[in-house]
PyMOL Python script that loads the backbone (N, CA, C, O; Angstrom):
from pymol import cmd

cmd.read_pdbstr("""\
ATOM      1  N   MET A   1     -87.929 -13.439 -73.554  1.00  0.00           N
ATOM      2  CA  MET A   1     -86.549 -12.922 -73.770  1.00  0.00           C
ATOM      3  C   MET A   1     -85.937 -13.903 -74.644  1.00  0.00           C
ATOM      4  O   MET A   1     -86.301 -15.079 -74.667  1.00  0.00           O
ATOM      5  N   ARG A   2     -84.986 -13.415 -75.381  1.00  0.00           N
ATOM      6  CA  ARG A   2     -84.177 -14.167 -76.321  1.00  0.00           C
ATOM      7  C   ARG A   2     -82.705 -13.832 -76.046  1.00  0.00           C
ATOM      8  O   ARG A   2     -82.284 -12.694 -75.839  1.00  0.00           O
ATOM      9  N   LYS A   3     -81.955 -14.981 -76.069  1.00  0.00           N
ATOM     10  CA  LYS A   3     -80.426 -14.799 -75.933  1.00  0.00           C
ATOM     11  C   LYS A   3     -79.719 -15.240 -77.209  1.00  0.00           C
ATOM     12  O   LYS A   3     -80.185 -16.211 -77.804  1.00  0.00           O
ATOM     13  N   LYS A   4     -78.862 -14.751 -77.588  1.00  0.00           N
ATOM     14  CA  LYS A   4     -78.030 -15.089 -78.864  1.00  0.00           C
ATOM     15  C   LYS A   4     -76.721 -15.805 -78.390  1.00  0.00           C
ATOM     16  O   LYS A   4     -75.792 -15.319 -77.745  1.00  0.00           O
ATOM     17  N   GLU A   5     -76.878 -17.120 -78.883  1.00  0.00           N
ATOM     18  CA  GLU A   5     -75.609 -17.982 -78.583  1.00  0.00           C
ATOM     19  C   GLU A   5     -75.129 -18.263 -80.095  1.00  0.00           C
ATOM     20  O   GLU A   5     -75.811 -18.930 -80.872  1.00  0.00           O
ATOM     21  N   GLY A   6     -73.894 -17.691 -80.436  1.00  0.00           N
ATOM     22  CA  GLY A   6     -73.225 -18.054 -81.624  1.00  0.00           C
ATOM     23  C   GLY A   6     -74.248 -17.338 -82.771  1.00  0.00           C
ATOM     24  O   GLY A   6     -74.568 -16.149 -82.754  1.00  0.00           O
ATOM     25  N   ASP A   7     -74.643 -18.241 -83.673  1.00  0.00           N
ATOM     26  CA  ASP A   7     -75.604 -17.746 -84.699  1.00  0.00           C
ATOM     27  C   ASP A   7     -77.063 -18.226 -84.371  1.00  0.00           C
ATOM     28  O   ASP A   7     -77.962 -18.078 -85.199  1.00  0.00           O
ATOM     29  N   LEU A   8     -77.261 -18.757 -83.245  1.00  0.00           N
ATOM     30  CA  LEU A   8     -78.686 -19.272 -82.903  1.00  0.00           C
ATOM     31  C   LEU A   8     -79.248 -18.242 -81.812  1.00  0.00           C
ATOM     32  O   LEU A   8     -78.509 -17.661 -81.017  1.00  0.00           O
ATOM     33  N   ILE A   9     -80.510 -18.097 -81.857  1.00  0.00           N
ATOM     34  CA  ILE A   9     -81.229 -17.258 -81.101  1.00  0.00           C
ATOM     35  C   ILE A   9     -81.882 -18.433 -79.970  1.00  0.00           C
ATOM     36  O   ILE A   9     -82.427 -19.456 -80.383  1.00  0.00           O
ATOM     37  N   LYS A  10     -81.778 -18.206 -78.893  1.00  0.00           N
ATOM     38  CA  LYS A  10     -82.311 -19.155 -77.885  1.00  0.00           C
ATOM     39  C   LYS A  10     -83.489 -18.561 -77.172  1.00  0.00           C
ATOM     40  O   LYS A  10     -83.250 -17.499 -76.598  1.00  0.00           O
ATOM     41  N   LYS A  11     -84.650 -19.003 -77.093  1.00  0.00           N
ATOM     42  CA  LYS A  11     -85.840 -18.576 -76.557  1.00  0.00           C
ATOM     43  C   LYS A  11     -85.914 -18.957 -75.225  1.00  0.00           C
ATOM     44  O   LYS A  11     -85.684 -20.135 -74.952  1.00  0.00           O
ATOM     45  N   ILE A  12     -86.253 -18.002 -74.166  1.00  0.00           N
ATOM     46  CA  ILE A  12     -86.395 -18.336 -72.714  1.00  0.00           C
ATOM     47  C   ILE A  12     -87.707 -17.885 -72.278  1.00  0.00           C
ATOM     48  O   ILE A  12     -88.102 -16.743 -72.509  1.00  0.00           O
ATOM     49  N   LEU A  13     -88.369 -18.725 -71.673  1.00  0.00           N
ATOM     50  CA  LEU A  13     -89.591 -18.378 -70.927  1.00  0.00           C
ATOM     51  C   LEU A  13     -89.241 -18.016 -69.499  1.00  0.00           C
ATOM     52  O   LEU A  13     -88.678 -18.783 -68.718  1.00  0.00           O
ATOM     53  N   SER A  14     -89.668 -16.638 -69.195  1.00  0.00           N
ATOM     54  CA  SER A  14     -89.291 -16.191 -67.738  1.00  0.00           C
ATOM     55  C   SER A  14     -90.561 -16.351 -66.864  1.00  0.00           C
ATOM     56  O   SER A  14     -91.636 -15.844 -67.185  1.00  0.00           O
ATOM     57  N   ILE A  15     -90.384 -17.044 -65.804  1.00  0.00           N
ATOM     58  CA  ILE A  15     -91.502 -17.263 -64.889  1.00  0.00           C
ATOM     59  C   ILE A  15     -91.307 -16.480 -63.613  1.00  0.00           C
ATOM     60  O   ILE A  15     -90.374 -16.869 -62.910  1.00  0.00           O
ATOM     61  N   ILE A  16     -91.986 -15.484 -63.193  1.00  0.00           N
ATOM     62  CA  ILE A  16     -91.924 -14.583 -62.201  1.00  0.00           C
ATOM     63  C   ILE A  16     -92.696 -15.004 -61.091  1.00  0.00           C
ATOM     64  O   ILE A  16     -93.915 -15.049 -61.255  1.00  0.00           O
ATOM     65  N   ILE A  17     -92.181 -15.345 -59.903  1.00  0.00           N
ATOM     66  CA  ILE A  17     -93.028 -15.733 -58.646  1.00  0.00           C
ATOM     67  C   ILE A  17     -92.657 -14.825 -57.598  1.00  0.00           C
ATOM     68  O   ILE A  17     -91.516 -14.708 -57.151  1.00  0.00           O
ATOM     69  N   PRO A  18     -93.823 -14.095 -57.172  1.00  0.00           N
ATOM     70  CA  PRO A  18     -93.748 -13.191 -55.884  1.00  0.00           C
ATOM     71  C   PRO A  18     -93.935 -14.274 -54.629  1.00  0.00           C
ATOM     72  O   PRO A  18     -94.746 -15.197 -54.694  1.00  0.00           O
ATOM     73  N   ALA A  19     -93.239 -14.081 -53.699  1.00  0.00           N
ATOM     74  CA  ALA A  19     -93.230 -14.794 -52.471  1.00  0.00           C
ATOM     75  C   ALA A  19     -93.393 -14.148 -51.211  1.00  0.00           C
ATOM     76  O   ALA A  19     -92.568 -13.277 -50.935  1.00  0.00           O
ATOM     77  N   PHE A  20     -94.248 -14.392 -50.437  1.00  0.00           N
ATOM     78  CA  PHE A  20     -94.319 -13.647 -49.042  1.00  0.00           C
ATOM     79  C   PHE A  20     -94.944 -14.772 -48.161  1.00  0.00           C
ATOM     80  O   PHE A  20     -96.104 -15.175 -48.233  1.00  0.00           O
ATOM     81  N   ASN A  21     -93.799 -15.281 -47.172  1.00  0.00           N
ATOM     82  CA  ASN A  21     -94.118 -16.122 -46.150  1.00  0.00           C
ATOM     83  C   ASN A  21     -94.655 -17.440 -46.828  1.00  0.00           C
ATOM     84  O   ASN A  21     -95.748 -17.919 -46.526  1.00  0.00           O
ATOM     85  N   GLU A  22     -93.734 -18.042 -47.851  1.00  0.00           N
ATOM     86  CA  GLU A  22     -94.227 -19.258 -48.550  1.00  0.00           C
ATOM     87  C   GLU A  22     -93.166 -20.419 -48.193  1.00  0.00           C
ATOM     88  O   GLU A  22     -92.918 -21.351 -48.958  1.00  0.00           O
ATOM     89  N   GLY A  23     -92.607 -20.248 -47.001  1.00  0.00           N
ATOM     90  CA  GLY A  23     -91.618 -21.113 -46.686  1.00  0.00           C
ATOM     91  C   GLY A  23     -92.191 -22.671 -46.704  1.00  0.00           C
ATOM     92  O   GLY A  23     -91.468 -23.613 -47.029  1.00  0.00           O
ATOM     93  N   LYS A  24     -93.453 -22.812 -46.350  1.00  0.00           N
ATOM     94  CA  LYS A  24     -93.999 -24.086 -46.396  1.00  0.00           C
ATOM     95  C   LYS A  24     -94.466 -24.769 -47.688  1.00  0.00           C
ATOM     96  O   LYS A  24     -94.724 -25.971 -47.764  1.00  0.00           O
ATOM     97  N   THR A  25     -94.557 -23.821 -48.776  1.00  0.00           N
ATOM     98  CA  THR A  25     -95.187 -24.140 -49.942  1.00  0.00           C
ATOM     99  C   THR A  25     -94.270 -23.844 -51.222  1.00  0.00           C
ATOM    100  O   THR A  25     -94.624 -24.308 -52.306  1.00  0.00           O
ATOM    101  N   ILE A  26     -93.170 -23.129 -51.127  1.00  0.00           N
ATOM    102  CA  ILE A  26     -92.453 -22.714 -52.171  1.00  0.00           C
ATOM    103  C   ILE A  26     -91.956 -23.970 -53.007  1.00  0.00           C
ATOM    104  O   ILE A  26     -92.011 -23.936 -54.236  1.00  0.00           O
ATOM    105  N   HIS A  27     -91.476 -25.066 -52.337  1.00  0.00           N
ATOM    106  CA  HIS A  27     -91.016 -26.051 -53.062  1.00  0.00           C
ATOM    107  C   HIS A  27     -92.111 -26.705 -53.727  1.00  0.00           C
ATOM    108  O   HIS A  27     -91.766 -27.297 -54.751  1.00  0.00           O
ATOM    109  N   ILE A  28     -93.274 -26.764 -53.451  1.00  0.00           N
ATOM    110  CA  ILE A  28     -94.440 -27.273 -54.319  1.00  0.00           C
ATOM    111  C   ILE A  28     -94.484 -26.503 -55.596  1.00  0.00           C
ATOM    112  O   ILE A  28     -94.506 -27.081 -56.683  1.00  0.00           O
ATOM    113  N   ILE A  29     -94.497 -25.223 -55.478  1.00  0.00           N
ATOM    114  CA  ILE A  29     -94.601 -24.529 -56.671  1.00  0.00           C
ATOM    115  C   ILE A  29     -93.479 -24.619 -57.694  1.00  0.00           C
ATOM    116  O   ILE A  29     -93.702 -24.697 -58.902  1.00  0.00           O
ATOM    117  N   LEU A  30     -92.162 -24.603 -57.113  1.00  0.00           N
ATOM    118  CA  LEU A  30     -91.048 -24.993 -58.019  1.00  0.00           C
ATOM    119  C   LEU A  30     -91.117 -26.291 -58.444  1.00  0.00           C
ATOM    120  O   LEU A  30     -90.737 -26.537 -59.589  1.00  0.00           O
ATOM    121  N   ASP A  31     -91.569 -27.256 -57.674  1.00  0.00           N
ATOM    122  CA  ASP A  31     -91.701 -28.610 -58.395  1.00  0.00           C
ATOM    123  C   ASP A  31     -92.577 -28.668 -59.447  1.00  0.00           C
ATOM    124  O   ASP A  31     -92.360 -29.429 -60.391  1.00  0.00           O
ATOM    125  N   LYS A  32     -93.556 -27.947 -59.402  1.00  0.00           N
ATOM    126  CA  LYS A  32     -94.643 -27.783 -60.609  1.00  0.00           C
ATOM    127  C   LYS A  32     -93.851 -27.190 -61.834  1.00  0.00           C
ATOM    128  O   LYS A  32     -93.891 -27.674 -62.965  1.00  0.00           O
ATOM    129  N   VAL A  33     -93.131 -26.086 -61.467  1.00  0.00           N
ATOM    130  CA  VAL A  33     -92.564 -25.319 -62.575  1.00  0.00           C
ATOM    131  C   VAL A  33     -91.583 -26.217 -63.166  1.00  0.00           C
ATOM    132  O   VAL A  33     -91.590 -26.400 -64.383  1.00  0.00           O
ATOM    133  N   LYS A  34     -90.740 -26.792 -62.410  1.00  0.00           N
ATOM    134  CA  LYS A  34     -89.726 -27.769 -62.881  1.00  0.00           C
ATOM    135  C   LYS A  34     -90.204 -28.914 -63.777  1.00  0.00           C
ATOM    136  O   LYS A  34     -89.501 -29.358 -64.685  1.00  0.00           O
ATOM    137  N   ALA A  35     -91.446 -29.384 -63.484  1.00  0.00           N
ATOM    138  CA  ALA A  35     -92.036 -30.527 -64.159  1.00  0.00           C
ATOM    139  C   ALA A  35     -92.625 -30.237 -65.520  1.00  0.00           C
ATOM    140  O   ALA A  35     -92.909 -31.129 -66.319  1.00  0.00           O
ATOM    141  N   VAL A  36     -92.808 -28.842 -65.766  1.00  0.00           N
ATOM    142  CA  VAL A  36     -93.395 -28.423 -67.117  1.00  0.00           C
ATOM    143  C   VAL A  36     -92.405 -28.652 -68.210  1.00  0.00           C
ATOM    144  O   VAL A  36     -91.273 -28.194 -68.055  1.00  0.00           O
ATOM    145  N   GLN A  37     -92.709 -29.325 -69.324  1.00  0.00           N
ATOM    146  CA  GLN A  37     -91.867 -29.603 -70.415  1.00  0.00           C
ATOM    147  C   GLN A  37     -92.247 -28.580 -71.335  1.00  0.00           C
ATOM    148  O   GLN A  37     -93.443 -28.334 -71.490  1.00  0.00           O
ATOM    149  N   LEU A  38     -91.337 -27.935 -71.987  1.00  0.00           N
ATOM    150  CA  LEU A  38     -91.325 -26.948 -72.936  1.00  0.00           C
ATOM    151  C   LEU A  38     -91.058 -27.409 -74.397  1.00  0.00           C
ATOM    152  O   LEU A  38     -90.485 -28.487 -74.554  1.00  0.00           O
ATOM    153  N   MET A  39     -91.437 -26.658 -75.502  1.00  0.00           N
ATOM    154  CA  MET A  39     -91.074 -27.120 -76.779  1.00  0.00           C
ATOM    155  C   MET A  39     -89.495 -27.016 -76.789  1.00  0.00           C
ATOM    156  O   MET A  39     -88.810 -26.294 -76.064  1.00  0.00           O
ATOM    157  N   ALA A  40     -89.050 -27.928 -77.807  1.00  0.00           N
ATOM    158  CA  ALA A  40     -87.593 -27.858 -78.101  1.00  0.00           C
ATOM    159  C   ALA A  40     -87.123 -26.524 -78.518  1.00  0.00           C
ATOM    160  O   ALA A  40     -87.799 -25.838 -79.286  1.00  0.00           O
ATOM    161  N   GLY A  41     -85.835 -26.074 -77.978  1.00  0.00           N
ATOM    162  CA  GLY A  41     -85.298 -24.881 -78.289  1.00  0.00           C
ATOM    163  C   GLY A  41     -85.842 -23.650 -77.226  1.00  0.00           C
ATOM    164  O   GLY A  41     -85.387 -22.512 -77.338  1.00  0.00           O
ATOM    165  N   VAL A  42     -86.689 -23.933 -76.363  1.00  0.00           N
ATOM    166  CA  VAL A  42     -87.122 -23.090 -75.243  1.00  0.00           C
ATOM    167  C   VAL A  42     -86.700 -23.456 -73.875  1.00  0.00           C
ATOM    168  O   VAL A  42     -87.015 -24.519 -73.340  1.00  0.00           O
ATOM    169  N   ASP A  43     -86.030 -22.609 -73.372  1.00  0.00           N
ATOM    170  CA  ASP A  43     -85.467 -22.941 -71.955  1.00  0.00           C
ATOM    171  C   ASP A  43     -86.357 -22.073 -71.001  1.00  0.00           C
ATOM    172  O   ASP A  43     -87.122 -21.254 -71.510  1.00  0.00           O
ATOM    173  N   LYS A  44     -86.299 -22.205 -69.739  1.00  0.00           N
ATOM    174  CA  LYS A  44     -87.107 -21.552 -68.627  1.00  0.00           C
ATOM    175  C   LYS A  44     -86.216 -21.046 -67.639  1.00  0.00           C
ATOM    176  O   LYS A  44     -85.210 -21.645 -67.259  1.00  0.00           O
ATOM    177  N   GLU A  45     -86.627 -19.854 -67.196  1.00  0.00           N
ATOM    178  CA  GLU A  45     -85.853 -19.282 -66.031  1.00  0.00           C
ATOM    179  C   GLU A  45     -86.815 -18.910 -64.967  1.00  0.00           C
ATOM    180  O   GLU A  45     -87.916 -18.476 -65.305  1.00  0.00           O
ATOM    181  N   VAL A  46     -86.504 -19.038 -63.694  1.00  0.00           N
ATOM    182  CA  VAL A  46     -87.557 -18.762 -62.703  1.00  0.00           C
ATOM    183  C   VAL A  46     -86.916 -17.585 -61.779  1.00  0.00           C
ATOM    184  O   VAL A  46     -85.841 -17.667 -61.185  1.00  0.00           O
ATOM    185  N   ILE A  47     -87.786 -16.494 -61.784  1.00  0.00           N
ATOM    186  CA  ILE A  47     -87.307 -15.361 -61.007  1.00  0.00           C
ATOM    187  C   ILE A  47     -88.167 -15.221 -59.801  1.00  0.00           C
ATOM    188  O   ILE A  47     -89.366 -15.011 -59.984  1.00  0.00           O
ATOM    189  N   ILE A  48     -87.731 -15.305 -58.665  1.00  0.00           N
ATOM    190  CA  ILE A  48     -88.409 -15.284 -57.465  1.00  0.00           C
ATOM    191  C   ILE A  48     -88.170 -14.027 -56.723  1.00  0.00           C
ATOM    192  O   ILE A  48     -87.004 -13.642 -56.633  1.00  0.00           O
ATOM    193  N   VAL A  49     -89.145 -13.319 -56.165  1.00  0.00           N
ATOM    194  CA  VAL A  49     -89.030 -11.999 -55.528  1.00  0.00           C
ATOM    195  C   VAL A  49     -89.611 -12.318 -54.230  1.00  0.00           C
ATOM    196  O   VAL A  49     -90.816 -12.547 -54.124  1.00  0.00           O
ATOM    197  N   ASN A  50     -88.819 -12.345 -53.245  1.00  0.00           N
ATOM    198  CA  ASN A  50     -89.243 -12.518 -51.883  1.00  0.00           C
ATOM    199  C   ASN A  50     -89.529 -10.960 -51.282  1.00  0.00           C
ATOM    200  O   ASN A  50     -88.699 -10.067 -51.114  1.00  0.00           O
ATOM    201  N   ASP A  51     -90.811 -10.939 -51.045  1.00  0.00           N
ATOM    202  CA  ASP A  51     -91.480  -9.678 -50.535  1.00  0.00           C
ATOM    203  C   ASP A  51     -91.462  -9.454 -49.043  1.00  0.00           C
ATOM    204  O   ASP A  51     -92.520  -9.468 -48.414  1.00  0.00           O
ATOM    205  N   PHE A  52     -90.309  -9.250 -48.455  1.00  0.00           N
ATOM    206  CA  PHE A  52     -90.184  -9.002 -46.894  1.00  0.00           C
ATOM    207  C   PHE A  52     -90.902 -10.172 -46.087  1.00  0.00           C
ATOM    208  O   PHE A  52     -91.643  -9.903 -45.141  1.00  0.00           O
ATOM    209  N   SER A  53     -90.643 -11.549 -46.515  1.00  0.00           N
ATOM    210  CA  SER A  53     -91.004 -12.533 -45.674  1.00  0.00           C
ATOM    211  C   SER A  53     -90.527 -12.509 -44.347  1.00  0.00           C
ATOM    212  O   SER A  53     -89.470 -11.907 -44.160  1.00  0.00           O
ATOM    213  N   THR A  54     -91.121 -13.069 -43.336  1.00  0.00           N
ATOM    214  CA  THR A  54     -90.780 -13.169 -42.166  1.00  0.00           C
ATOM    215  C   THR A  54     -90.568 -14.555 -41.531  1.00  0.00           C
ATOM    216  O   THR A  54     -90.191 -14.787 -40.382  1.00  0.00           O
ATOM    217  N   ASP A  55     -90.895 -15.459 -42.534  1.00  0.00           N
ATOM    218  CA  ASP A  55     -90.643 -17.007 -42.079  1.00  0.00           C
ATOM    219  C   ASP A  55     -89.480 -17.548 -42.793  1.00  0.00           C
ATOM    220  O   ASP A  55     -88.652 -16.711 -43.155  1.00  0.00           O
ATOM    221  N   ASN A  56     -89.273 -18.667 -43.042  1.00  0.00           N
ATOM    222  CA  ASN A  56     -88.024 -19.328 -43.616  1.00  0.00           C
ATOM    223  C   ASN A  56     -88.266 -19.450 -45.080  1.00  0.00           C
ATOM    224  O   ASN A  56     -87.974 -20.490 -45.670  1.00  0.00           O
ATOM    225  N   THR A  57     -88.803 -18.398 -45.703  1.00  0.00           N
ATOM    226  CA  THR A  57     -88.954 -18.612 -47.300  1.00  0.00           C
ATOM    227  C   THR A  57     -87.504 -18.459 -47.878  1.00  0.00           C
ATOM    228  O   THR A  57     -87.120 -19.263 -48.727  1.00  0.00           O
ATOM    229  N   GLU A  58     -86.753 -17.526 -47.473  1.00  0.00           N
ATOM    230  CA  GLU A  58     -85.477 -17.492 -48.093  1.00  0.00           C
ATOM    231  C   GLU A  58     -84.591 -18.698 -47.961  1.00  0.00           C
ATOM    232  O   GLU A  58     -83.840 -19.075 -48.861  1.00  0.00           O
ATOM    233  N   GLU A  59     -84.710 -19.252 -46.856  1.00  0.00           N
ATOM    234  CA  GLU A  59     -83.876 -20.384 -46.730  1.00  0.00           C
ATOM    235  C   GLU A  59     -84.286 -21.725 -47.595  1.00  0.00           C
ATOM    236  O   GLU A  59     -83.500 -22.567 -48.031  1.00  0.00           O
ATOM    237  N   GLU A  60     -85.627 -21.708 -47.722  1.00  0.00           N
ATOM    238  CA  GLU A  60     -86.224 -22.782 -48.527  1.00  0.00           C
ATOM    239  C   GLU A  60     -85.847 -22.604 -50.002  1.00  0.00           C
ATOM    240  O   GLU A  60     -85.433 -23.548 -50.675  1.00  0.00           O
ATOM    241  N   ILE A  61     -86.007 -21.330 -50.494  1.00  0.00           N
ATOM    242  CA  ILE A  61     -85.557 -20.985 -51.669  1.00  0.00           C
ATOM    243  C   ILE A  61     -84.258 -21.325 -52.074  1.00  0.00           C
ATOM    244  O   ILE A  61     -84.038 -21.921 -53.129  1.00  0.00           O
ATOM    245  N   LEU A  62     -83.339 -20.954 -51.240  1.00  0.00           N
ATOM    246  CA  LEU A  62     -81.943 -21.156 -51.504  1.00  0.00           C
ATOM    247  C   LEU A  62     -81.389 -22.778 -51.398  1.00  0.00           C
ATOM    248  O   LEU A  62     -80.430 -23.251 -52.008  1.00  0.00           O
ATOM    249  N   ARG A  63     -82.254 -23.444 -50.477  1.00  0.00           N
ATOM    250  CA  ARG A  63     -82.068 -24.810 -50.382  1.00  0.00           C
ATOM    251  C   ARG A  63     -82.491 -25.565 -51.614  1.00  0.00           C
ATOM    252  O   ARG A  63     -81.901 -26.576 -51.996  1.00  0.00           O
ATOM    253  N   TYR A  64     -83.536 -25.039 -52.224  1.00  0.00           N
ATOM    254  CA  TYR A  64     -84.128 -25.771 -53.440  1.00  0.00           C
ATOM    255  C   TYR A  64     -83.331 -25.368 -54.490  1.00  0.00           C
ATOM    256  O   TYR A  64     -83.169 -26.212 -55.371  1.00  0.00           O
ATOM    257  N   LYS A  65     -82.728 -24.174 -54.643  1.00  0.00           N
ATOM    258  CA  LYS A  65     -81.846 -23.935 -55.706  1.00  0.00           C
ATOM    259  C   LYS A  65     -80.688 -24.668 -55.776  1.00  0.00           C
ATOM    260  O   LYS A  65     -80.276 -25.047 -56.872  1.00  0.00           O
ATOM    261  N   GLN A  66     -79.978 -24.976 -54.531  1.00  0.00           N
ATOM    262  CA  GLN A  66     -78.858 -25.764 -54.449  1.00  0.00           C
ATOM    263  C   GLN A  66     -79.027 -27.227 -54.882  1.00  0.00           C
ATOM    264  O   GLN A  66     -78.172 -27.844 -55.518  1.00  0.00           O
ATOM    265  N   ARG A  67     -80.238 -27.740 -54.470  1.00  0.00           N
ATOM    266  CA  ARG A  67     -80.821 -29.005 -54.741  1.00  0.00           C
ATOM    267  C   ARG A  67     -81.106 -29.266 -56.230  1.00  0.00           C
ATOM    268  O   ARG A  67     -81.042 -30.399 -56.707  1.00  0.00           O
ATOM    269  N   ASN A  68     -81.399 -28.251 -56.892  1.00  0.00           N
ATOM    270  CA  ASN A  68     -81.891 -28.412 -58.246  1.00  0.00           C
ATOM    271  C   ASN A  68     -81.035 -27.501 -59.299  1.00  0.00           C
ATOM    272  O   ASN A  68     -81.592 -26.595 -59.920  1.00  0.00           O
ATOM    273  N   PRO A  69     -79.786 -27.767 -59.446  1.00  0.00           N
ATOM    274  CA  PRO A  69     -79.023 -26.691 -60.113  1.00  0.00           C
ATOM    275  C   PRO A  69     -79.464 -26.705 -61.740  1.00  0.00           C
ATOM    276  O   PRO A  69     -79.135 -25.803 -62.510  1.00  0.00           O
ATOM    277  N   GLU A  70     -80.133 -27.688 -62.071  1.00  0.00           N
ATOM    278  CA  GLU A  70     -80.757 -27.835 -63.599  1.00  0.00           C
ATOM    279  C   GLU A  70     -81.690 -26.727 -63.757  1.00  0.00           C
ATOM    280  O   GLU A  70     -81.825 -26.272 -64.893  1.00  0.00           O
ATOM    281  N   LEU A  71     -82.348 -26.229 -62.807  1.00  0.00           N
ATOM    282  CA  LEU A  71     -83.463 -25.145 -62.873  1.00  0.00           C
ATOM    283  C   LEU A  71     -82.896 -23.883 -62.653  1.00  0.00           C
ATOM    284  O   LEU A  71     -82.330 -23.635 -61.589  1.00  0.00           O
ATOM    285  N   ASN A  72     -82.999 -23.009 -63.612  1.00  0.00           N
ATOM    286  CA  ASN A  72     -82.334 -21.654 -63.631  1.00  0.00           C
ATOM    287  C   ASN A  72     -83.203 -20.768 -62.738  1.00  0.00           C
ATOM    288  O   ASN A  72     -84.255 -20.273 -63.144  1.00  0.00           O
ATOM    289  N   ILE A  73     -82.704 -20.581 -61.461  1.00  0.00           N
ATOM    290  CA  ILE A  73     -83.518 -19.657 -60.425  1.00  0.00           C
ATOM    291  C   ILE A  73     -82.848 -18.441 -60.167  1.00  0.00           C
ATOM    292  O   ILE A  73     -81.683 -18.504 -59.777  1.00  0.00           O
ATOM    293  N   GLU A  74     -83.374 -17.385 -60.315  1.00  0.00           N
ATOM    294  CA  GLU A  74     -82.729 -16.046 -59.993  1.00  0.00           C
ATOM    295  C   GLU A  74     -83.573 -15.658 -58.716  1.00  0.00           C
ATOM    296  O   GLU A  74     -84.804 -15.653 -58.750  1.00  0.00           O
ATOM    297  N   TYR A  75     -82.917 -15.364 -57.698  1.00  0.00           N
ATOM    298  CA  TYR A  75     -83.639 -14.974 -56.486  1.00  0.00           C
ATOM    299  C   TYR A  75     -83.378 -13.469 -55.903  1.00  0.00           C
ATOM    300  O   TYR A  75     -82.222 -13.068 -55.766  1.00  0.00           O
ATOM    301  N   TYR A  76     -84.304 -12.797 -55.625  1.00  0.00           N
ATOM    302  CA  TYR A  76     -84.281 -11.365 -55.251  1.00  0.00           C
ATOM    303  C   TYR A  76     -85.055 -11.182 -54.007  1.00  0.00           C
ATOM    304  O   TYR A  76     -86.192 -11.628 -53.846  1.00  0.00           O
ATOM    305  N   LYS A  77     -84.309 -10.426 -53.032  1.00  0.00           N
ATOM    306  CA  LYS A  77     -85.125 -10.165 -51.853  1.00  0.00           C
ATOM    307  C   LYS A  77     -85.032  -8.640 -51.675  1.00  0.00           C
ATOM    308  O   LYS A  77     -84.060  -7.893 -51.786  1.00  0.00           O
ATOM    309  N   LEU A  78     -86.439  -8.365 -51.338  1.00  0.00           N
ATOM    310  CA  LEU A  78     -86.794  -6.864 -51.190  1.00  0.00           C
ATOM    311  C   LEU A  78     -86.516  -6.430 -49.636  1.00  0.00           C
ATOM    312  O   LEU A  78     -86.726  -5.273 -49.271  1.00  0.00           O
TER     313      LEU A  78
END
""", "prot")
cmd.dss("prot")
cmd.show_as("cartoon", "prot")
cmd.util.cbc("prot")
cmd.orient("prot")
């Protein structure tokens, strides 16, 4: 995806993560995504789709998002 900011076009890498009962492991996945360094001029966004989890996946995702505001996380629950 590309976003236009003024006269510059900003490149964004979208990372889509499906999650089902990942409450115990979602923070590990997100830490790894957060640690990846991209080329200059490329930002990343993380799109997490919670697929009817019955554990604490949602709470862990929201907690991670709150503690790591520098990582652009979009969260969707089915």
